[in-house]
C-alpha positions in Angstrom: 9.5 131.4 20.4 8.5 132.2 24.4 9.5 135.5 25.4 11.6 136.2 28.6 9.8 136.8 31.5 10.9 139.5 33.5 10.8 138.8 37.0 10.2 141.7 39.9 12.9 142.8 42.0 12.1 142.0 45.6 12.0 144.4 48.3 14.1 145.2 50.8 14.2 143.5 53.9 12.6 140.4 52.8 14.0 137.0 53.5 18.0 136.2 52.0 18.3 134.4 49.2 22.2 133.1 48.5 20.9 130.6 45.6 23.1 130.8 42.8 21.4 131.9 39.7 23.8 129.0 38.0 23.9 125.3 38.3 26.0 125.7 41.4 24.8 123.9 44.5 23.5 126.3 47.4 26.4 125.0 49.5 29.0 125.9 46.8 27.5 129.0 46.7 27.9 129.7 50.2 31.6 129.2 50.5 31.9 131.5 46.9 30.3 134.3 49.0 32.2 133.1 52.1 35.4 133.5 50.4 35.0 137.0 49.8 36.3 137.6 53.5 39.4 136.1 54.0 39.1 136.4 57.6 35.4 135.1 57.4 36.7 132.1 55.3 39.3 131.2 58.5 36.8 131.9 61.1 34.5 129.2 59.6 36.6 126.8 59.4 38.4 127.5 62.9 34.8 127.8 64.6 33.8 124.2 62.6 37.2 122.5 63.5 36.6 123.5 67.2 33.0 122.4 67.5 33.5 119.0 65.8 36.7 118.5 67.9 34.6 119.5 70.7 31.7 117.2 70.1 33.7 114.1 68.7 36.9 114.6 70.2 36.9 112.2 73.0 35.8 109.6 70.2 39.3 109.8 68.3 41.5 110.2 71.4 41.8 108.2 74.1 43.3 110.4 77.6 45.3 109.3 80.1 44.0 107.2 82.6 46.3 106.7 85.0 48.7 108.7 86.5 52.2 109.3 86.5 54.5 110.6 89.3 57.3 110.8 87.2 55.7 113.1 84.8 54.2 115.6 87.2 54.2 119.5 85.3 57.3 118.2 82.4 57.6 120.7 79.7 56.6 120.0 76.1 58.7 117.4 74.6 58.8 115.0 71.8 56.3 112.5 73.8 54.1 115.3 75.2 53.7 118.1 72.6 51.9 120.3 75.3 53.6 119.0 78.7 51.9 117.1 81.4 49.7 118.1 84.1 50.0 117.7 87.8 49.3 114.3 87.9 51.8 113.5 85.0 48.8 113.4 82.4 49.5 114.6 78.7 47.9 117.9 78.2 47.3 117.9 74.1 44.9 114.2 74.9 42.8 116.4 77.2 42.5 119.4 75.1 41.2 117.2 72.4 38.9 115.1 74.6 38.1 117.8 76.6 35.4 119.9 74.0 32.4 118.1 74.6 30.7 119.7 77.7 31.7 122.9 76.8 30.4 122.8 73.1 27.2 121.0 74.5 26.5 123.5 76.8 27.0 126.9 74.8 25.2 125.2 71.8 22.0 124.3 74.2 22.4 127.5 76.0 22.4 129.4 73.0 19.4 127.6 71.6 16.9 128.2 74.9 17.5 131.3 75.0 16.9 132.1 71.1 14.1 129.9 71.6 12.6 131.5 74.2 13.4 135.4 72.9 12.2 134.5 69.4 8.8 133.1 70.4 7.8 135.5 73.1 9.2 138.6 71.6 7.4 137.8 67.8 4.2 137.0 69.9 4.0 140.0 72.0 5.0 142.4 69.5 2.3 140.9 67.0 -0.3 140.0 69.4 0.3 143.5 71.6 -2.2 144.3 74.0 -1.5 142.9 78.0 0.2 140.2 76.3 2.8 142.6 75.2 2.6 144.6 78.3 3.3 141.9 80.6 6.0 140.3 78.4 7.8 143.5 78.6 7.3 143.8 82.3 8.9 140.2 83.0 11.7 141.0 80.3 12.8 144.5 82.3 12.4 142.5 85.8 15.0 140.1 84.7 16.9 142.3 82.7 17.8 143.9 86.3 19.1 140.9 87.4 23.2 140.8 87.3 23.5 137.1 85.2 26.3 135.9 86.7 26.2 136.8 90.4 22.6 134.9 90.5 24.2 132.2 88.8 26.7 131.8 92.1 23.4 132.0 94.3 21.7 129.7 92.3 24.6 127.0 91.9 25.3 127.1 95.8 21.7 126.0 96.3 21.1 123.7 93.0 22.9 120.3 92.6 24.3 120.6 89.1 25.6 117.5 88.5 24.9 117.3 84.7 26.4 119.8 81.7 22.5 119.4 80.3 20.7 121.0 83.6 23.9 123.8 83.5 22.9 124.9 79.8 19.1 124.9 80.7 19.8 127.4 83.4 22.7 129.7 81.7 20.2 129.5 78.4 17.0 130.3 80.9 19.3 133.6 82.0 20.3 134.5 78.5 17.1 136.0 76.4 16.3 139.1 77.6 18.2 141.5 75.5 17.3 139.1 72.4 13.8 139.3 73.3 13.8 143.4 73.4 15.8 143.3 70.0 13.5 140.5 68.1 10.0 142.5 69.9 11.5 145.7 68.3 12.1 144.2 64.9 8.9 142.4 64.8 7.0 145.7 65.5 8.4 147.2 62.6 8.2 144.2 60.3 4.6 143.7 61.0 3.6 147.5 59.3 4.6 146.4 55.9 2.5 145.7 53.1 3.1 141.8 52.9 2.0 141.5 56.7 -1.1 143.2 55.6 -1.8 140.9 53.3 -1.2 138.0 54.8 -3.7 139.6 57.6 -6.0 140.1 54.6 -6.2 136.6 53.5 -6.4 135.0 57.2 -3.3 132.7 57.1 -3.2 132.9 60.9 -1.2 134.6 63.6 1.7 131.5 63.6 2.3 131.1 59.9 2.7 135.0 59.4 5.1 134.8 61.8 6.8 131.7 61.2 6.8 131.9 57.4 6.3 135.9 56.7 8.2 137.7 59.8 11.2 135.6 61.1 12.7 134.4 57.8 13.2 138.2 57.8 15.3 138.0 60.5 17.2 135.1 59.4 21.0 137.4 59.3 20.2 138.8 63.3 19.0 135.6 64.6 22.1 133.7 63.4 24.3 135.6 64.6 22.7 136.3 68.1 23.2 132.6 68.4 26.7 132.4 67.8 26.8 135.0 70.3 24.7 133.4 72.9 27.0 130.4 72.8 30.3 132.0 72.9 28.9 134.2 75.8 27.6 130.5 77.4 31.1 128.8 77.1 32.5 132.2 78.8 30.0 131.8 82.0 30.7 128.4 82.0 34.2 128.8 82.2 34.0 131.1 85.2 32.1 128.8 86.9 34.4 125.9 86.4 37.4 128.6 87.7 35.6 128.6 90.9 34.6 125.2 91.4 30.7 125.5 91.0 30.4 123.8 87.7 30.2 119.7 87.4 34.0 119.1 88.6 33.9 115.2 86.8 35.7 113.9 83.7 37.8 116.1 81.6 37.1 119.2 80.0 38.8 122.8 79.2 36.9 124.6 82.4 38.0 121.9 84.9 41.7 122.2 83.1 41.6 125.8 84.3 40.1 125.0 87.7 43.0 122.2 88.3 45.5 124.9 86.6 44.6 127.5 89.0 44.2 125.0 92.4 46.6 122.4 91.8 50.1 125.0 91.4 50.6 124.8 87.6 50.4 128.5 87.9 53.1 128.7 90.3 55.5 126.5 88.0 57.2 127.8 84.7 57.2 124.4 83.1 53.3 124.2 83.7 52.4 127.3 81.4 50.8 125.4 78.6 48.6 122.8 80.9 47.2 126.7 81.9 47.2 128.0 78.5 45.9 125.7 76.5 42.4 125.6 77.5 42.4 129.6 77.7 43.7 129.6 74.2 41.3 127.3 72.5 38.4 129.3 74.2 40.2 132.7 73.4 39.8 131.0 69.3 36.7 129.9 69.6 35.5 133.5 70.8 37.4 134.8 67.9 36.5 132.8 65.2 32.9 132.9 65.8 33.3 136.8 65.5 34.9 136.7 62.1 32.5 133.9 61.2 29.8 136.5 62.2 30.9 139.2 60.5 31.1 137.4 57.1 27.5 135.8 57.6 26.0 139.1 57.8 27.3 140.0 54.4 26.2 136.5 53.1 22.7 136.3 54.4 21.7 140.3 54.1 21.1 141.1 50.7 21.7 144.8 51.7 25.2 144.4 52.6 26.5 142.0 49.8 28.4 143.4 47.0 27.5 143.9 43.9 
């Protein structure tokens, strides 16, 4: 009869492992862990629903194309649940179909800022020397620049004709804080025994960083990705409010701008046209906060319930 083999306990700080010990799949194990926090579970579904709605809503709902002067700023009714706008178009349809640009900008900006911060922060900490000094100096310089005023200046000189270009711009300005945090963590992790062992067997810089160091920061990077996404959405909403972003098509930011410039703020019957995009963006933010708190508990082994 074969003897049971004892498994060594995983060292603290190694890559998180949420795989189940039973025959349950990883997706089922994830949701089981997520159910430990009711707010996190609710946040996950709200965040996922808003992202899916933003990306695919315009393929499901067709906004009104023609203006109807007889329905301008009508209060909510059975036929128009959230009322109408300054052209008599249905507000609910605009909410359902107007999130694609906002979500894409948030996702792309978060991806750009995270990739830049992780790549240069990890390399700077691991390699050290003149490269580390150069990256730190550039990061400190960018940190001294106020991001939103710079966006206002750049938008006056650049033709922001697409949401993708705007996302690249937001992502290109949002990496310094994360880079410093990544660098600090890599400086600590590179002194661990398993990293020294990887160096001794000459695994290579790229493999050590990608396979040995970065997985230990998975929870932190994921949470910062979601934070960067919601931050980019808020910055985008601010640019739309000031009329400095592309004002074509339908999205939540344009709705906020038009509610301000077309007099909705002064009409009691148009309250839902003004509040609807603000509420949706706020729900995106608060659901991301709830989700981040639960993800930290699930992914980080030191915070899991025993």
